[in-house]
N, C-alpha and C positions, 0 to 999 in steps of 0.2 A: 273742161275741154275734155279731160277722159273721161265723162260721161257721155258724153255726143259720141265716141268712137264707134263704130261698128261691135256687135255683139264679141265675133270673136278676137278681135281686136284687145278689145275692153278685156275678156279674160284672160286673153296671154299678157296681157301687160299689169293684172292684177296680182295673178302669179310669180311675174316675176320681179316687182317690184310690191312687196306688201305693205309697204309702207307710206305709203304714197298720199293715202287719204290724211297719214296726220302729216306732210309735208304741204301738204294744200290747203289745208286748213292751219296749220299753224300762225299766229298771229303775233307780229313777230316786232308789230309797233309796242304789244304788251310786254312781251319780254325783254324790250330795252330800258322802260320804264321800272320793270320790277329790277331789274340791273341799276338800276340808279340813272339811267341817261333820261336827257328832258325831252319828250318828241316833238321834234322842230318842224318836221313837214315829209309829204311821203310824193314825189312826184311820177307818175307814168312816164317810162324811157322807151316804152312801144306796146302793140295792144295786151303782150303777154309777159311784159315785166315791171319792174316800177327800181325806184330807187327811194330808202328810205335813210331818213338824216336826222342824229340825235346829236345831243351835247352833252357831255360828261359832267357835271357839275364842278368848279374848285373844291377842293377840301380845304376848311379851317383849318388850320394846326394849332392844338390848341396843348 
């Protein structure tokens, strides 16, 4: 989306938000699975947003 902005706005956005590429390319589902969550569903809530649902399994007491 940010790449479709006019060049002046794109430059302004990149200069004030230098980490926006990391934000837009971050794999939330992968990070949740790496943290021990079982990925259950990703649902679009509107054209620009989504809800991601994951469940953390119960740990066996040992």
